[in-house]
C-alpha positions in Angstrom: -2.4 -172.4 -81.5 -3.9 -171.8 -85.2 -5.7 -168.6 -86.7 -8.8 -170.6 -87.0 -8.9 -172.1 -83.6 -8.0 -168.3 -82.0 -10.8 -166.9 -83.8 -13.3 -169.9 -82.9 -12.6 -168.8 -79.6 -12.4 -165.4 -79.8 -16.2 -165.7 -81.2 -17.6 -168.3 -78.5 -15.6 -165.7 -75.9 -17.1 -163.2 -76.7 -20.6 -163.9 -76.9 -20.3 -165.5 -73.6 -18.7 -162.5 -72.6 -22.0 -160.6 -73.8 -24.2 -162.4 -72.5 -22.5 -162.3 -68.9 -22.6 -158.7 -69.1 -25.5 -156.8 -67.7 -27.6 -154.8 -70.2 -27.1 -154.4 -73.9 -23.7 -154.2 -75.7 -23.2 -151.9 -79.3 -20.6 -153.0 -80.3 -20.9 -155.4 -84.1 -19.9 -159.0 -84.0 -16.8 -159.0 -85.7 -15.6 -156.7 -82.5 -17.3 -159.3 -80.2 -14.9 -162.1 -81.9 -11.7 -159.7 -81.9 -12.1 -158.5 -78.1 -13.2 -162.2 -77.5 -9.6 -163.3 -78.7 -7.9 -160.3 -77.1 -9.5 -161.5 -73.9 -8.4 -165.3 -74.2 -4.8 -163.7 -74.9 -4.8 -161.7 -71.6 -6.0 -165.0 -69.8 -3.2 -167.2 -71.4 -0.7 -164.6 -70.4 -2.3 -164.4 -66.3 -2.6 -168.2 -66.7 1.1 -167.9 -67.4 2.2 -165.8 -65.0 1.0 -167.3 -61.9 2.4 -170.9 -63.4 -1.6 -172.5 -63.9 -0.6 -172.0 -68.3 -0.7 -176.2 -68.8 -2.2 -178.8 -65.9 -2.4 -182.5 -66.5 -6.4 -182.9 -68.1 -8.3 -179.9 -69.3 -7.1 -176.5 -67.9 -10.1 -174.9 -66.1 -7.9 -172.2 -64.4 -6.6 -171.2 -67.6 -10.0 -171.3 -68.9 -11.8 -169.3 -66.0 -8.6 -166.8 -66.7 -9.8 -166.6 -70.6 -13.6 -166.0 -69.9 -12.7 -163.4 -67.2 -10.1 -161.2 -69.9 -12.8 -161.8 -72.3 -15.5 -160.1 -70.5 -12.9 -157.3 -68.9 -12.2 -156.6 -72.6 -15.9 -156.8 -74.0 -16.6 -154.6 -71.2 -13.8 -151.5 -71.8 -14.3 -152.1 -75.8 -18.1 -151.7 -75.3 -17.9 -148.5 -72.9 -14.7 -147.3 -75.8 -16.8 -148.2 -78.7 -19.6 -145.9 -77.2 -17.7 -143.4 -76.5 -15.9 -143.3 -80.1 -19.7 -143.3 -81.7 -21.4 -141.3 -79.8 -23.7 -143.5 -79.0 -25.5 -143.1 -75.1 -25.7 -145.9 -72.6 -29.2 -147.1 -72.1 -30.1 -148.7 -68.8 
């Protein structure tokens, strides 16, 4: 995977993760992209561990695992960002 493709996938997955997570996330767009990239890498690792990293056709399970990884990383990253920046969560 090239760096450009990793950035594009991370950006898209980060935005989808932010849309899935309830409430408003306070992280900037560049950090959303980085968290999306990390979630994608996490999802790929999990896919490798369970043996579904490469299947015939479209790798739906791997893509779902990448999205789940992005949701987890964006959610945790947002909490960490708020703790470091001193922002209070708004309901």
